[in-house]
C-alpha positions in Angstrom: -26.9 6.6 62.5 -23.5 6.2 63.2 -20.4 6.2 60.4 -18.2 3.5 60.5 -14.2 4.8 60.4 -13.5 1.6 58.4 -14.3 2.2 54.7 -13.5 -0.5 52.6 -10.6 -0.3 49.3 -12.8 0.0 46.5 -12.1 -3.6 44.2 -10.0 -3.7 42.3 -9.8 -5.5 38.7 -7.8 -8.3 38.9 -5.4 -9.3 36.2 -6.2 -12.1 33.7 -4.6 -14.6 34.2 -3.0 -15.6 30.6 -2.9 -19.5 30.0 -1.3 -21.3 26.5 -0.6 -19.5 23.3 -0.9 -16.1 24.7 1.2 -16.6 27.2 3.7 -18.2 25.4 3.4 -15.2 22.9 3.8 -12.9 25.5 6.8 -14.8 26.9 8.3 -15.0 23.7 7.7 -11.3 22.7 10.1 -11.3 25.9 12.6 -13.1 25.2 13.5 -11.0 22.1 13.3 -7.6 24.0 15.8 -9.2 26.2 17.9 -9.7 23.8 17.6 -6.5 21.2 17.8 -4.5 24.8 20.7 -6.4 26.8 22.4 -9.0 24.5 22.6 -12.6 24.8 25.2 -12.3 27.6 22.2 -10.3 30.0 19.1 -12.7 28.7 18.3 -14.3 32.2 15.3 -16.8 31.9 14.3 -14.8 35.7 13.9 -11.6 33.2 12.3 -12.6 30.3 9.2 -13.7 33.1 9.8 -10.6 35.1 9.0 -9.0 31.1 6.5 -10.8 30.3 4.8 -11.0 33.9 4.3 -14.3 35.0 6.9 -16.8 37.5 10.0 -17.5 36.1 8.4 -21.9 36.6 5.6 -21.1 33.6 8.8 -19.9 31.1 11.2 -23.8 32.5 7.8 -25.4 32.2 7.8 -24.3 28.4 12.1 -24.0 27.9 14.4 -25.9 29.7 17.7 -23.1 28.4 17.4 -19.9 27.2 19.4 -21.4 24.0 15.7 -23.5 23.0 13.7 -20.4 24.1 15.7 -18.3 21.8 15.7 -20.0 19.0 11.9 -20.6 19.3 11.4 -16.4 20.2 13.7 -15.8 16.8 11.6 -18.5 14.6 8.5 -17.3 15.8 9.4 -13.8 15.5 11.2 -13.0 12.4 9.8 -10.9 9.1 8.9 -13.2 6.3 10.5 -12.3 3.3 7.8 -13.9 0.8 7.4 -12.5 -2.3 10.8 -10.3 -4.5 9.5 -7.0 -5.8 9.0 -7.0 -9.4 10.3 -3.1 -11.1 10.5 -4.0 -13.9 15.1 -3.7 -14.1 17.4 -6.3 -11.6 18.7 -3.0 -10.0 15.1 -1.4 -8.6 14.1 -5.1 -7.7 17.5 -5.6 -6.4 17.7 -1.9 -4.7 14.2 -2.9 -3.2 14.5 -6.5 -1.7 18.0 -4.9 -0.4 15.5 -2.3 1.5 13.4 -4.8 2.9 16.2 -7.0 3.9 17.8 -4.2 5.8 15.1 -2.9 7.7 14.6 -6.9 8.9 17.8 -6.7 10.5 17.1 -3.1 12.2 13.8 -4.7 13.5 13.8 -5.9 17.0 13.8 -9.9 15.7 16.6 -7.8 14.1 18.4 -6.9 17.1 18.1 -9.9 19.1 19.6 -11.9 16.2 22.5 -10.5 15.7 23.1 -10.6 19.9 23.4 -13.8 18.6 25.3 -13.8 16.1 28.0 -11.7 17.8 27.9 -13.2 21.6 27.0 -16.7 21.1 30.4 -18.5 21.3 30.7 -21.3 18.3 29.6 -24.0 19.6 26.4 -21.5 20.8 25.8 -20.0 17.4 25.6 -23.8 16.1 22.7 -24.5 18.0 20.1 -22.0 15.9 22.8 -22.2 12.2 19.1 -23.7 11.7 17.1 -20.4 12.7 19.6 -18.2 10.8 19.6 -20.3 7.9 16.2 -21.3 7.7 14.8 -18.2 8.5 16.8 -15.3 6.8 20.2 -16.7 4.4 17.9 -19.5 2.7 14.3 -16.9 2.1 16.9 -14.0 0.7 19.6 -16.1 -1.6 16.1 -17.6 -3.2 14.4 -14.0 -3.4 17.5 -12.9 -5.8 17.6 -15.6 -7.1 14.2 -15.0 -8.6 15.6 -11.5 -9.6 18.5 -12.5 -11.6 16.2 -15.5 -13.3 13.9 -12.9 -14.3 16.9 -10.5 -15.5 18.1 -13.3 -17.6 14.6 -13.9 -19.6 14.3 -10.0 -20.2 18.3 -10.2 -21.3 19.6 -7.7 -18.3 21.5 -10.5 -16.5 24.4 -13.3 -18.0 23.2 -16.6 -18.9 25.4 -18.7 -16.2 24.8 -15.5 -13.6 22.5 -17.4 -11.1 25.0 -19.9 -9.4 25.1 -20.1 -5.5 28.2 -17.8 -5.4 25.7 -14.6 -6.8 23.2 -15.3 -4.8 25.0 -15.5 -1.8 26.8 -12.1 -2.0 24.7 -9.8 -1.3 23.5 -11.7 2.4 27.4 -12.1 2.5 28.2 -8.6 1.9 25.2 -7.2 4.3 26.7 -9.4 7.5 30.0 -9.1 7.0 29.3 -5.1 7.1 27.1 -5.1 9.8 29.7 -7.1 12.0 32.9 -6.2 11.1 32.6 -2.3 11.0 28.8 -1.9 12.4 27.7 -0.8 8.7 23.4 0.3 9.0 23.4 -0.1 5.2 21.7 3.8 4.5 19.7 4.0 1.7 22.9 5.1 -0.1 24.7 2.3 1.0 23.2 -0.7 -1.2 23.0 1.8 -4.2 26.6 1.6 -3.9 26.3 -2.0 -3.3 24.4 -2.4 -6.1 25.6 -0.4 -9.1 29.0 -1.0 -7.7 29.6 -4.5 -6.6 26.0 -6.3 -7.8 25.8 -5.1 -11.5 29.0 -5.4 -12.6 28.8 -9.1 -11.2 25.5 -9.7 -13.2 26.7 -7.8 -16.2 27.5 -10.0 -19.5 30.7 -10.3 -20.3 31.8 -7.5 -22.4 29.5 -4.7 -21.8 
């Protein structure tokens, strides 16, 4: 029996076509990946589409600009700090919370957020104000407030310490040092901030 000179190529499995929420999740993940590697200035809708293995049109159908896309990607990807540590002392609780915040800052969404803060002009940053405040600043200050109020109840902390200036101190310090000097906040750095800055700020006057 004569053997055919032509051999059919083995059939290849077609990659499943993603739709709806699955495709949107892939696009948002690709946007975070772009932000954390090439930064805000290097991010393009074309690059996000390539990272998500989809067409540019699929991205533009959902987001008309990279500002809208990045805002949604950050909102979906930022780690949630939902419960204050309760280890029995203000020092231990603040230190544990600062470690969680530090780890969030250096996660992939954290790198993405910092690229936005560092590279965007003031008008662009204003577009992300709600994402930054609602997703990072407000949850952190709320949990610090929970820790400080527990400390007041235990008598570790002066009664008037749960005010907005005290509660803003840790997020402000961590963001300032990271932006100005590139501090990565080692455990030792966090301990020094708590021991040399926060605890003296929280103690009763004359204690």
